[in-house]
C-alpha positions in Angstrom: 0.0 0.0 0.0 2.9 2.4 0.9 4.5 1.7 -2.5 1.2 2.4 -4.3 0.8 5.7 -2.4 4.3 6.7 -3.2 3.9 6.1 -6.9 0.5 7.9 -6.8 2.2 10.9 -5.3 4.9 10.9 -8.0 2.3 10.7 -10.7 0.2 13.4 -9.1 3.2 15.7 -8.9 4.0 15.0 -12.6 0.4 15.9 -13.6 0.6 19.1 -11.6 3.9 20.0 -13.4 2.3 19.3 -16.7 -0.6 21.7 -15.7 1.9 24.4 -14.7 3.6 24.2 -18.1 0.6 23.8 -20.3 -2.3 25.4 -18.4 -4.4 22.2 -18.3 -4.1 18.6 -17.2 -4.0 15.8 -19.8 -7.5 14.6 -20.9 -8.7 11.2 -19.9 -8.1 10.1 -23.5 -4.5 11.4 -23.4 -4.1 9.6 -20.0 -0.9 9.3 -18.0 1.0 8.5 -21.2 1.0 12.3 -21.7 3.6 12.4 -19.0 6.2 10.5 -21.0 5.3 11.4 -24.6 3.8 14.6 -26.0 0.2 14.1 -26.8 -0.9 14.6 -30.5 -4.6 14.8 -29.8 -6.3 18.0 -28.7 -5.5 19.8 -26.7 -1.9 19.5 -27.8 0.3 21.0 -25.1 2.1 24.1 -26.2 4.9 24.1 -23.7 5.6 20.4 -23.2 8.8 19.6 -21.3 11.4 18.3 -23.7 12.3 15.5 -21.3 8.7 14.7 -20.4 7.4 14.6 -16.8 8.5 11.2 -15.5 12.0 10.0 -14.9 12.7 7.4 -16.2 10.5 7.9 -19.2 8.4 4.9 -18.6 5.0 4.4 -17.0 5.1 2.7 -13.6 2.6 0.0 -12.8 1.1 -0.4 -9.3 2.7 -2.8 -6.9 0.4 -5.6 -8.2 1.4 -5.1 -11.8 -1.7 -3.2 -12.9 -1.9 0.1 -14.7 -3.1 3.1 -12.7 -6.5 4.6 -13.8 -6.5 8.2 -14.8 -9.7 10.4 -14.9 -10.0 14.0 -15.9 -12.0 15.3 -14.2 -11.9 13.1 -11.2 -15.0 11.4 -9.6 -15.4 14.2 -7.0 -15.1 17.0 -9.5 -11.3 17.5 -9.0 -9.4 18.4 -12.1 -7.9 14.9 -12.2 -7.7 11.7 -10.2 -5.4 8.7 -10.4 -6.6 5.5 -8.9 -5.0 2.2 -7.9 -7.5 -0.7 -7.4 -5.3 -2.5 -4.9 -4.3 -6.2 -4.8 -7.6 -7.5 -6.3 -7.3 -5.2 -9.3 -10.9 -4.1 -9.4 -13.0 -1.3 -7.9 -13.9 -1.6 -4.2 -12.3 -3.8 -1.6 -10.9 -3.6 1.9 -7.4 -3.5 3.4 -4.7 -4.2 0.8 -7.5 -4.7 -1.8 -9.0 -1.2 -1.1 -8.9 1.5 -3.8 -6.3 4.2 -3.3 -6.9 7.6 -4.9 -4.6 10.5 -5.5 -7.5 12.7 -4.2 -7.0 11.2 -0.8 -3.2 11.8 -0.6 
């Protein structure tokens, strides 16, 4: 759980840096991939960082080997949300299977 929260914080910071540079967060369609490769779909960022927003330039998986879920806007109206579904890899759950959201960090 700690590893998932740490990675969520890293991704959240990267999305916020993207927003500072480009005035908006990536769309749901662009997803977290926009942090490692400049999107080509609208809105195309005008001030994209040459080196991207993640180091290394690869998308991390959660500790259970599943991709993080990215929503823009988030489920509670925030500009974006990144979700890890926990050890059971589906919405809901308890303890190590509970969802972890960037909105709660």
